[in-house]
C-alpha positions in Angstrom: 115.5 107.5 88.8 115.0 110.2 86.0 115.1 113.6 86.3 113.2 116.2 84.4 112.6 120.1 84.3 109.0 121.1 84.9 109.1 123.0 82.0 109.9 119.8 80.1 107.1 117.4 81.7 104.3 120.6 81.4 105.3 119.5 77.3 106.2 116.0 77.8 103.9 114.5 80.5 104.2 110.8 79.0 107.4 111.3 80.8 105.6 110.8 84.4 103.0 108.5 83.1 106.0 105.8 81.8 108.3 106.5 84.7 105.3 105.5 87.3 104.0 102.8 84.9 108.2 101.6 85.0 107.6 101.6 88.9 110.4 104.2 89.0 110.5 107.7 91.0 110.4 110.7 88.9 112.7 113.5 90.2 111.5 116.7 89.2 113.6 120.1 89.1 113.0 123.5 88.8 115.8 125.7 87.2 118.0 123.3 87.8 117.3 122.8 91.8 115.4 119.8 92.8 111.4 120.0 93.2 109.4 117.6 93.8 109.7 113.6 94.0 107.0 111.5 92.1 106.3 108.3 92.8 103.1 105.6 91.8 100.6 105.4 94.8 101.3 101.7 94.7 105.0 101.7 95.5 106.0 99.6 98.6 107.7 103.2 100.1 104.1 103.9 100.9 104.0 100.9 102.7 106.1 102.0 105.1 103.8 104.7 106.5 104.3 107.6 103.8 100.9 106.7 102.4 99.2 106.9 105.4 101.1 110.4 106.3 100.1 111.7 103.3 96.1 110.9 103.1 96.0 111.7 106.6 97.2 115.0 106.0 94.9 115.7 103.1 92.2 115.0 105.6 93.3 117.6 107.9 93.2 120.0 104.9 89.9 119.2 104.0 91.0 117.2 100.7 89.3 113.8 101.8 86.3 113.2 103.6 86.4 110.4 106.6 84.9 107.7 104.4 87.6 108.6 101.4 90.2 108.2 104.3 89.1 104.7 105.7 88.8 103.3 102.3 91.9 104.5 100.5 93.7 103.0 103.9 91.2 99.7 103.8 90.5 100.5 107.6 87.0 100.9 109.1 85.7 103.9 110.7 86.7 103.1 114.5 90.1 102.5 113.0 90.8 105.6 111.5 89.1 107.5 114.1 91.6 106.0 116.5 94.3 106.9 114.2 93.5 110.7 113.9 92.9 110.8 117.7 96.8 109.4 117.9 98.0 111.8 115.9 96.2 114.7 117.1 93.9 115.3 113.8 90.3 115.8 115.1 87.7 113.3 113.4 84.8 115.7 113.4 85.5 119.3 112.6 82.7 121.6 113.9 81.9 124.7 115.8 79.9 124.1 118.9 78.5 128.0 119.2 76.8 126.9 115.6 75.3 124.0 116.6 73.5 125.1 120.1 72.6 128.0 118.0 70.9 125.3 115.5 69.5 123.9 118.1 67.9 126.7 119.8 66.6 127.7 116.3 64.9 124.2 116.3 63.5 124.6 120.0 
């Protein structure tokens, strides 16, 4: 595993690209202390659940749509809905009061 300072990474981002292409992890430090760990998305580590965890967190925070999540995990919408339910992440996020107001305005 290589280590690089965050300032050096800013000036030499090719280090990150080379490490990912070589299937290596890259430890990024900030002021001499470990700060982040970079790894390629096709790393076997992701098959152990990290990929699912990261992508579901991205969905929960609004960074991914339901469709993007399903495609990224190569699962059906119903499988994704079941997964999200199991880990207590709402499949749909809407305000019931707003929906009722909309229905009333259409009537």
